[in-house]
C-alpha positions in Angstrom: -11.6 7.5 -19.0 -8.8 9.2 -16.9 -9.0 13.1 -16.9 -5.6 15.1 -16.0 -5.6 16.7 -12.8 -6.2 19.9 -14.0 -9.1 19.1 -15.9 -10.4 17.6 -13.1 -9.7 21.0 -10.9 -11.7 22.8 -13.5 -14.6 20.9 -13.5 -15.0 20.0 -9.8 -16.3 23.6 -8.7 -19.2 23.3 -11.5 -19.9 20.1 -9.8 -19.7 21.3 -6.3 -22.2 24.5 -7.6 -24.5 22.1 -8.9 -25.2 19.7 -6.1 -25.7 23.0 -3.8 -28.4 24.1 -6.1 -29.9 21.0 -6.6 -30.2 20.3 -2.4 -31.4 23.9 -2.6 -34.3 23.4 -4.7 -34.9 20.2 -3.1 -33.7 17.8 -6.2 -31.0 16.1 -3.9 -30.3 15.3 -0.3 -28.7 18.3 1.6 -26.2 15.5 3.4 -25.2 14.4 0.0 -24.7 17.9 -1.4 -22.6 18.5 1.4 -20.5 15.2 1.0 -19.9 16.5 -2.8 -18.7 19.7 -1.9 -16.5 18.5 0.4 -14.7 16.5 -2.2 -10.8 17.7 -2.5 -9.2 18.1 -5.9 -6.5 16.0 -6.9 -3.1 16.1 -5.8 -0.4 17.5 -8.0 2.5 15.7 -8.0 5.5 15.5 -10.3 7.6 17.6 -12.3 6.7 21.0 -13.8 7.0 21.0 -17.5 8.5 23.8 -19.5 11.9 25.4 -20.0 13.1 27.2 -16.7 16.3 29.5 -16.7 19.2 28.3 -14.8 20.5 30.8 -12.3 23.3 32.0 -14.6 20.7 32.9 -17.3 18.4 34.5 -14.9 21.4 36.6 -13.7 22.3 37.5 -17.1 18.8 38.5 -18.0 18.5 40.8 -15.1 21.8 42.1 -15.9 20.6 43.5 -19.5 18.7 46.6 -18.6 20.8 49.7 -18.2 20.1 50.7 -14.0 21.3 53.9 -14.5 18.4 55.0 -16.7 14.6 55.1 -15.6 13.8 52.8 -18.2 16.4 50.4 -17.2 15.1 50.6 -13.4 11.5 49.9 -15.0 12.6 46.9 -17.0 14.6 45.5 -14.0 11.1 45.6 -11.9 9.1 44.1 -14.7 11.6 41.5 -15.1 11.8 40.5 -11.5 7.9 40.3 -11.2 7.7 38.1 -14.5 10.2 35.9 -13.1 9.0 35.7 -9.7 12.4 36.5 -8.2 12.6 37.6 -4.7 15.9 39.9 -4.7 15.3 43.1 -6.2 18.0 43.4 -9.3 18.8 46.8 -8.8 20.1 46.4 -5.1 23.8 45.9 -4.7 24.5 42.0 -4.3 
């Protein structure tokens, strides 16, 4: 039974903690617990799913707030943070 990488990444910390607690209580050899805590999570490969904005769509979205008003500047800042944009949209290009 194969699990998705995200499922493994969620469950692995609980397994590591369980191994540590078992070793602390003498139920598991410390060397085995140390080995379990060193297990790395799965590599994330592939393409991120979802609908991503093109550069033109992002530029259009950022041009919508009215930068001459305080609320427009605020909205531009919020959109920049939400979109993970590096350049501030209210700065001249």
